[in-house]
PDB file of N, CA, C and O in Angstrom:
ATOM      1  N   MET A   1      -0.105  -7.029 -13.419  1.00  0.00           N
ATOM      2  CA  MET A   1       0.109  -5.801 -12.213  1.00  0.00           C
ATOM      3  C   MET A   1       1.338  -6.172 -11.582  1.00  0.00           C
ATOM      4  O   MET A   1       0.926  -7.208 -11.062  1.00  0.00           O
ATOM      5  N   ARG A   2       2.415  -6.112 -11.271  1.00  0.00           N
ATOM      6  CA  ARG A   2       3.657  -6.266 -10.299  1.00  0.00           C
ATOM      7  C   ARG A   2       3.309  -4.971  -9.152  1.00  0.00           C
ATOM      8  O   ARG A   2       2.925  -3.809  -9.282  1.00  0.00           O
ATOM      9  N   PHE A   3       3.648  -5.804  -8.037  1.00  0.00           N
ATOM     10  CA  PHE A   3       3.973  -5.320  -6.612  1.00  0.00           C
ATOM     11  C   PHE A   3       5.094  -5.551  -6.004  1.00  0.00           C
ATOM     12  O   PHE A   3       5.679  -6.627  -5.883  1.00  0.00           O
ATOM     13  N   MET A   4       5.482  -4.172  -5.491  1.00  0.00           N
ATOM     14  CA  MET A   4       7.091  -4.539  -4.332  1.00  0.00           C
ATOM     15  C   MET A   4       6.687  -3.746  -3.392  1.00  0.00           C
ATOM     16  O   MET A   4       5.996  -2.729  -3.321  1.00  0.00           O
ATOM     17  N   VAL A   5       7.464  -4.661  -2.434  1.00  0.00           N
ATOM     18  CA  VAL A   5       7.299  -4.100  -1.200  1.00  0.00           C
ATOM     19  C   VAL A   5       8.581  -3.225  -0.691  1.00  0.00           C
ATOM     20  O   VAL A   5       9.720  -3.597  -0.974  1.00  0.00           O
ATOM     21  N   LEU A   6       8.360  -2.130   0.018  1.00  0.00           N
ATOM     22  CA  LEU A   6       9.357  -1.237   0.124  1.00  0.00           C
ATOM     23  C   LEU A   6      10.221  -1.393   0.952  1.00  0.00           C
ATOM     24  O   LEU A   6      11.428  -1.514   0.739  1.00  0.00           O
ATOM     25  N   CYS A   7       9.275  -1.408   2.683  1.00  0.00           N
ATOM     26  CA  CYS A   7       9.979  -1.504   3.299  1.00  0.00           C
ATOM     27  C   CYS A   7       8.918  -1.540   4.479  1.00  0.00           C
ATOM     28  O   CYS A   7       7.778  -1.162   4.209  1.00  0.00           O
ATOM     29  N   GLU A   8       9.260  -2.043   6.001  1.00  0.00           N
ATOM     30  CA  GLU A   8       8.451  -1.899   6.996  1.00  0.00           C
ATOM     31  C   GLU A   8       8.405  -0.745   8.061  1.00  0.00           C
ATOM     32  O   GLU A   8       9.280  -0.671   8.924  1.00  0.00           O
ATOM     33  N   VAL A   9       7.431   0.100   7.991  1.00  0.00           N
ATOM     34  CA  VAL A   9       7.559   0.983   8.840  1.00  0.00           C
ATOM     35  C   VAL A   9       6.469   0.663  10.558  1.00  0.00           C
ATOM     36  O   VAL A   9       5.552  -0.158  10.573  1.00  0.00           O
ATOM     37  N   PRO A  10       6.753   1.257  11.436  1.00  0.00           N
ATOM     38  CA  PRO A  10       6.133   1.122  12.702  1.00  0.00           C
ATOM     39  C   PRO A  10       4.753   1.597  12.038  1.00  0.00           C
ATOM     40  O   PRO A  10       4.640   2.263  11.009  1.00  0.00           O
ATOM     41  N   SER A  11       3.463   0.975  13.073  1.00  0.00           N
ATOM     42  CA  SER A  11       2.470   1.057  12.766  1.00  0.00           C
ATOM     43  C   SER A  11       1.931   1.843  13.267  1.00  0.00           C
ATOM     44  O   SER A  11       0.748   1.717  12.949  1.00  0.00           O
ATOM     45  N   SER A  12       2.074   2.753  13.990  1.00  0.00           N
ATOM     46  CA  SER A  12       2.218   3.945  14.671  1.00  0.00           C
ATOM     47  C   SER A  12       2.633   5.355  13.567  1.00  0.00           C
ATOM     48  O   SER A  12       2.199   6.494  13.735  1.00  0.00           O
ATOM     49  N   SER A  13       3.333   5.031  12.724  1.00  0.00           N
ATOM     50  CA  SER A  13       4.080   6.070  11.815  1.00  0.00           C
ATOM     51  C   SER A  13       2.521   6.424  11.267  1.00  0.00           C
ATOM     52  O   SER A  13       1.446   5.836  11.145  1.00  0.00           O
ATOM     53  N   SER A  14       3.214   8.057  10.961  1.00  0.00           N
ATOM     54  CA  SER A  14       1.751   8.813  10.357  1.00  0.00           C
ATOM     55  C   SER A  14       2.382   9.326   8.906  1.00  0.00           C
ATOM     56  O   SER A  14       2.925  10.402   8.656  1.00  0.00           O
ATOM     57  N   ILE A  15       2.184   8.450   8.232  1.00  0.00           N
ATOM     58  CA  ILE A  15       3.096   8.816   6.758  1.00  0.00           C
ATOM     59  C   ILE A  15       1.726   8.829   5.732  1.00  0.00           C
ATOM     60  O   ILE A  15       0.841   7.976   5.673  1.00  0.00           O
ATOM     61  N   VAL A  16       1.877  10.276   4.831  1.00  0.00           N
ATOM     62  CA  VAL A  16       1.044  10.665   4.544  1.00  0.00           C
ATOM     63  C   VAL A  16       0.167   9.594   3.197  1.00  0.00           C
ATOM     64  O   VAL A  16       0.894   8.980   2.416  1.00  0.00           O
ATOM     65  N   GLY A  17      -0.946   9.510   3.097  1.00  0.00           N
ATOM     66  CA  GLY A  17      -1.282   8.814   2.232  1.00  0.00           C
ATOM     67  C   GLY A  17      -1.349   7.252   2.424  1.00  0.00           C
ATOM     68  O   GLY A  17      -1.679   6.389   1.611  1.00  0.00           O
ATOM     69  N   VAL A  18      -0.877   7.119   3.934  1.00  0.00           N
ATOM     70  CA  VAL A  18      -1.016   5.576   3.715  1.00  0.00           C
ATOM     71  C   VAL A  18      -2.440   5.173   4.986  1.00  0.00           C
ATOM     72  O   VAL A  18      -2.757   5.689   6.058  1.00  0.00           O
ATOM     73  N   ASP A  19      -2.873   4.272   4.357  1.00  0.00           N
ATOM     74  CA  ASP A  19      -4.380   4.083   5.032  1.00  0.00           C
ATOM     75  C   ASP A  19      -3.906   3.027   6.432  1.00  0.00           C
ATOM     76  O   ASP A  19      -3.153   2.055   6.378  1.00  0.00           O
ATOM     77  N   MET A  20      -4.403   3.416   7.280  1.00  0.00           N
ATOM     78  CA  MET A  20      -4.028   2.436   8.443  1.00  0.00           C
ATOM     79  C   MET A  20      -5.277   1.825   8.982  1.00  0.00           C
ATOM     80  O   MET A  20      -5.383   1.549  10.177  1.00  0.00           O
ATOM     81  N   GLY A  21      -6.155   1.628   8.172  1.00  0.00           N
ATOM     82  CA  GLY A  21      -7.568   1.158   8.820  1.00  0.00           C
ATOM     83  C   GLY A  21      -7.564  -0.217   8.308  1.00  0.00           C
ATOM     84  O   GLY A  21      -8.441  -0.979   8.715  1.00  0.00           O
ATOM     85  N   VAL A  22      -6.368  -0.782   7.162  1.00  0.00           N
ATOM     86  CA  VAL A  22      -6.514  -2.165   6.705  1.00  0.00           C
ATOM     87  C   VAL A  22      -6.003  -2.884   8.064  1.00  0.00           C
ATOM     88  O   VAL A  22      -5.215  -2.400   8.876  1.00  0.00           O
ATOM     89  N   SER A  23      -6.619  -4.122   8.122  1.00  0.00           N
ATOM     90  CA  SER A  23      -5.814  -5.252   9.034  1.00  0.00           C
ATOM     91  C   SER A  23      -4.918  -5.794   8.514  1.00  0.00           C
ATOM     92  O   SER A  23      -3.841  -5.497   9.032  1.00  0.00           O
ATOM     93  N   MET A  24      -4.848  -6.569   7.589  1.00  0.00           N
ATOM     94  CA  MET A  24      -4.220  -7.102   6.826  1.00  0.00           C
ATOM     95  C   MET A  24      -4.523  -7.256   5.432  1.00  0.00           C
ATOM     96  O   MET A  24      -5.677  -7.588   5.160  1.00  0.00           O
ATOM     97  N   LEU A  25      -3.574  -7.051   4.348  1.00  0.00           N
ATOM     98  CA  LEU A  25      -3.438  -6.450   3.358  1.00  0.00           C
ATOM     99  C   LEU A  25      -3.534  -8.067   2.288  1.00  0.00           C
ATOM    100  O   LEU A  25      -2.512  -8.747   2.198  1.00  0.00           O
ATOM    101  N   THR A  26      -4.821  -8.512   1.569  1.00  0.00           N
ATOM    102  CA  THR A  26      -5.362  -9.613   0.876  1.00  0.00           C
ATOM    103  C   THR A  26      -4.771  -9.686  -0.068  1.00  0.00           C
ATOM    104  O   THR A  26      -4.401  -8.617  -0.554  1.00  0.00           O
ATOM    105  N   ASP A  27      -4.434 -10.858  -0.715  1.00  0.00           N
ATOM    106  CA  ASP A  27      -4.478 -10.943  -2.196  1.00  0.00           C
ATOM    107  C   ASP A  27      -5.786 -10.455  -2.839  1.00  0.00           C
ATOM    108  O   ASP A  27      -5.548 -10.396  -4.045  1.00  0.00           O
ATOM    109  N   VAL A  28      -6.870 -10.133  -2.643  1.00  0.00           N
ATOM    110  CA  VAL A  28      -7.926  -9.888  -3.563  1.00  0.00           C
ATOM    111  C   VAL A  28      -8.028  -8.629  -3.635  1.00  0.00           C
ATOM    112  O   VAL A  28      -8.667  -8.049  -4.514  1.00  0.00           O
ATOM    113  N   GLN A  29      -7.159  -7.860  -2.349  1.00  0.00           N
ATOM    114  CA  GLN A  29      -7.240  -6.346  -2.203  1.00  0.00           C
ATOM    115  C   GLN A  29      -6.254  -5.682  -2.959  1.00  0.00           C
ATOM    116  O   GLN A  29      -6.496  -4.590  -3.474  1.00  0.00           O
ATOM    117  N   LEU A  30      -4.920  -6.369  -3.097  1.00  0.00           N
ATOM    118  CA  LEU A  30      -3.672  -6.293  -3.983  1.00  0.00           C
ATOM    119  C   LEU A  30      -4.201  -6.622  -5.217  1.00  0.00           C
ATOM    120  O   LEU A  30      -3.452  -6.048  -6.007  1.00  0.00           O
ATOM    121  N   ARG A  31      -5.224  -7.329  -5.984  1.00  0.00           N
ATOM    122  CA  ARG A  31      -5.135  -7.263  -7.258  1.00  0.00           C
ATOM    123  C   ARG A  31      -5.913  -6.491  -7.828  1.00  0.00           C
ATOM    124  O   ARG A  31      -5.753  -6.133  -8.995  1.00  0.00           O
ATOM    125  N   ARG A  32      -7.208  -5.994  -6.826  1.00  0.00           N
ATOM    126  CA  ARG A  32      -8.057  -4.816  -7.546  1.00  0.00           C
ATOM    127  C   ARG A  32      -7.492  -3.282  -7.373  1.00  0.00           C
ATOM    128  O   ARG A  32      -8.085  -2.260  -7.721  1.00  0.00           O
ATOM    129  N   LEU A  33      -6.309  -3.365  -6.803  1.00  0.00           N
ATOM    130  CA  LEU A  33      -5.776  -2.080  -6.632  1.00  0.00           C
ATOM    131  C   LEU A  33      -5.487  -1.814  -8.249  1.00  0.00           C
ATOM    132  O   LEU A  33      -5.014  -2.664  -9.004  1.00  0.00           O
ATOM    133  N   THR A  34      -5.912  -0.304  -8.674  1.00  0.00           N
ATOM    134  CA  THR A  34      -5.993   0.426  -9.749  1.00  0.00           C
ATOM    135  C   THR A  34      -4.679   2.188  -9.793  1.00  0.00           C
ATOM    136  O   THR A  34      -4.778   3.098  -8.969  1.00  0.00           O
ATOM    137  N   PRO A  35      -3.995   2.171 -10.550  1.00  0.00           N
ATOM    138  CA  PRO A  35      -3.455   3.478 -10.975  1.00  0.00           C
ATOM    139  C   PRO A  35      -4.505   4.576 -10.672  1.00  0.00           C
ATOM    140  O   PRO A  35      -5.711   4.766 -10.831  1.00  0.00           O
ATOM    141  N   ARG A  36      -3.161   5.353 -10.025  1.00  0.00           N
ATOM    142  CA  ARG A  36      -4.121   6.862  -9.768  1.00  0.00           C
ATOM    143  C   ARG A  36      -3.641   7.548 -10.801  1.00  0.00           C
ATOM    144  O   ARG A  36      -3.270   6.940 -11.806  1.00  0.00           O
ATOM    145  N   GLU A  37      -3.564   9.046 -10.712  1.00  0.00           N
ATOM    146  CA  GLU A  37      -2.879  10.036 -11.405  1.00  0.00           C
ATOM    147  C   GLU A  37      -1.207  10.307 -10.503  1.00  0.00           C
ATOM    148  O   GLU A  37      -0.132  10.743 -10.913  1.00  0.00           O
ATOM    149  N   LYS A  38      -1.575   9.900  -9.393  1.00  0.00           N
ATOM    150  CA  LYS A  38       0.229  10.039  -8.415  1.00  0.00           C
ATOM    151  C   LYS A  38       0.116   9.040  -7.657  1.00  0.00           C
ATOM    152  O   LYS A  38      -0.986   8.632  -7.290  1.00  0.00           O
ATOM    153  N   PRO A  39       1.336   8.448  -7.277  1.00  0.00           N
ATOM    154  CA  PRO A  39       1.805   7.119  -6.820  1.00  0.00           C
ATOM    155  C   PRO A  39       0.870   7.559  -5.075  1.00  0.00           C
ATOM    156  O   PRO A  39       0.797   8.680  -4.572  1.00  0.00           O
ATOM    157  N   TYR A  40       0.268   6.217  -4.505  1.00  0.00           N
ATOM    158  CA  TYR A  40      -0.157   6.181  -3.478  1.00  0.00           C
ATOM    159  C   TYR A  40       0.326   5.106  -2.503  1.00  0.00           C
ATOM    160  O   TYR A  40       1.423   4.656  -2.832  1.00  0.00           O
ATOM    161  N   LYS A  41      -0.127   4.640  -1.537  1.00  0.00           N
ATOM    162  CA  LYS A  41       0.191   3.521  -0.428  1.00  0.00           C
ATOM    163  C   LYS A  41      -0.770   3.102   0.312  1.00  0.00           C
ATOM    164  O   LYS A  41      -1.555   3.873   0.864  1.00  0.00           O
ATOM    165  N   LEU A  42      -0.830   1.660   0.423  1.00  0.00           N
ATOM    166  CA  LEU A  42      -1.897   1.257   0.777  1.00  0.00           C
ATOM    167  C   LEU A  42      -0.985   0.478   1.846  1.00  0.00           C
ATOM    168  O   LEU A  42       0.062  -0.051   1.471  1.00  0.00           O
ATOM    169  N   SER A  43      -1.529   0.402   3.584  1.00  0.00           N
ATOM    170  CA  SER A  43      -0.832  -0.348   4.402  1.00  0.00           C
ATOM    171  C   SER A  43      -1.655  -1.471   5.284  1.00  0.00           C
ATOM    172  O   SER A  43      -2.809  -1.833   5.052  1.00  0.00           O
ATOM    173  N   ASP A  44      -1.140  -1.757   5.928  1.00  0.00           N
ATOM    174  CA  ASP A  44      -1.722  -3.088   6.781  1.00  0.00           C
ATOM    175  C   ASP A  44      -1.620  -2.822   8.054  1.00  0.00           C
ATOM    176  O   ASP A  44      -0.924  -1.814   7.928  1.00  0.00           O
ATOM    177  N   THR A  45      -1.814  -2.964   9.587  1.00  0.00           N
ATOM    178  CA  THR A  45      -1.573  -2.282  10.271  1.00  0.00           C
ATOM    179  C   THR A  45      -0.265  -3.279  11.411  1.00  0.00           C
ATOM    180  O   THR A  45      -0.127  -3.219  12.633  1.00  0.00           O
ATOM    181  N   GLY A  46       0.441  -4.052  10.456  1.00  0.00           N
ATOM    182  CA  GLY A  46       1.480  -4.699  10.434  1.00  0.00           C
ATOM    183  C   GLY A  46       2.742  -3.444  10.569  1.00  0.00           C
ATOM    184  O   GLY A  46       3.702  -3.394  11.337  1.00  0.00           O
ATOM    185  N   GLY A  47       2.301  -2.502   9.506  1.00  0.00           N
ATOM    186  CA  GLY A  47       3.358  -1.602   9.114  1.00  0.00           C
ATOM    187  C   GLY A  47       4.005  -2.117   7.480  1.00  0.00           C
ATOM    188  O   GLY A  47       4.959  -1.579   6.918  1.00  0.00           O
ATOM    189  N   LEU A  48       3.293  -3.145   7.008  1.00  0.00           N
ATOM    190  CA  LEU A  48       3.821  -3.520   5.580  1.00  0.00           C
ATOM    191  C   LEU A  48       3.049  -2.301   4.823  1.00  0.00           C
ATOM    192  O   LEU A  48       1.882  -1.936   4.965  1.00  0.00           O
ATOM    193  N   PHE A  49       3.838  -1.906   4.168  1.00  0.00           N
ATOM    194  CA  PHE A  49       2.816  -1.516   2.742  1.00  0.00           C
ATOM    195  C   PHE A  49       3.341  -1.378   1.546  1.00  0.00           C
ATOM    196  O   PHE A  49       4.544  -1.511   1.320  1.00  0.00           O
ATOM    197  N   ILE A  50       2.526  -1.119   0.741  1.00  0.00           N
ATOM    198  CA  ILE A  50       2.830  -1.272  -1.068  1.00  0.00           C
ATOM    199  C   ILE A  50       2.654  -0.002  -1.590  1.00  0.00           C
ATOM    200  O   ILE A  50       2.021   0.785  -0.884  1.00  0.00           O
ATOM    201  N   LEU A  51       3.176   0.485  -2.948  1.00  0.00           N
ATOM    202  CA  LEU A  51       3.169   1.441  -3.339  1.00  0.00           C
ATOM    203  C   LEU A  51       3.197   1.217  -4.464  1.00  0.00           C
ATOM    204  O   LEU A  51       3.941   0.561  -5.193  1.00  0.00           O
ATOM    205  N   VAL A  52       1.738   2.204  -4.692  1.00  0.00           N
ATOM    206  CA  VAL A  52       0.931   1.857  -6.522  1.00  0.00           C
ATOM    207  C   VAL A  52       1.578   2.780  -7.187  1.00  0.00           C
ATOM    208  O   VAL A  52       1.595   3.893  -6.661  1.00  0.00           O
ATOM    209  N   GLN A  53       2.295   2.602  -8.523  1.00  0.00           N
ATOM    210  CA  GLN A  53       2.837   3.750  -9.105  1.00  0.00           C
ATOM    211  C   GLN A  53       1.435   4.289 -10.035  1.00  0.00           C
ATOM    212  O   GLN A  53       0.334   3.739 -10.059  1.00  0.00           O
ATOM    213  N   THR A  54       1.804   5.379 -10.683  1.00  0.00           N
ATOM    214  CA  THR A  54       0.919   5.715 -11.589  1.00  0.00           C
ATOM    215  C   THR A  54       0.718   4.860 -13.057  1.00  0.00           C
ATOM    216  O   THR A  54      -0.289   4.805 -13.762  1.00  0.00           O
ATOM    217  N   SER A  55       2.121   4.181 -13.267  1.00  0.00           N
ATOM    218  CA  SER A  55       1.880   3.036 -14.134  1.00  0.00           C
ATOM    219  C   SER A  55       1.175   1.523 -13.776  1.00  0.00           C
ATOM    220  O   SER A  55       0.942   0.507 -14.430  1.00  0.00           O
ATOM    221  N   GLY A  56       0.978   1.933 -12.440  1.00  0.00           N
ATOM    222  CA  GLY A  56       0.623   0.399 -12.354  1.00  0.00           C
ATOM    223  C   GLY A  56       1.323  -0.882 -11.686  1.00  0.00           C
ATOM    224  O   GLY A  56       0.991  -2.050 -11.488  1.00  0.00           O
ATOM    225  N   SER A  57       2.307  -0.196 -11.468  1.00  0.00           N
ATOM    226  CA  SER A  57       3.382  -1.452 -10.829  1.00  0.00           C
ATOM    227  C   SER A  57       3.414  -1.074  -9.368  1.00  0.00           C
ATOM    228  O   SER A  57       4.080  -1.737  -8.573  1.00  0.00           O
TER     229      SER A  57
END
């Protein structure tokens, strides 16, 4: 599975689908991400987020 960091956003941003409850994204969390029916984002409190595509990339 490949991951691409798209950009940084302020932690106060209210982007739909971003989980702001994660303090810091870890290697284990990233490796355990699975594709869903629709693309989704996972974010840390620093504003860094990852977009997981339906293909898993």
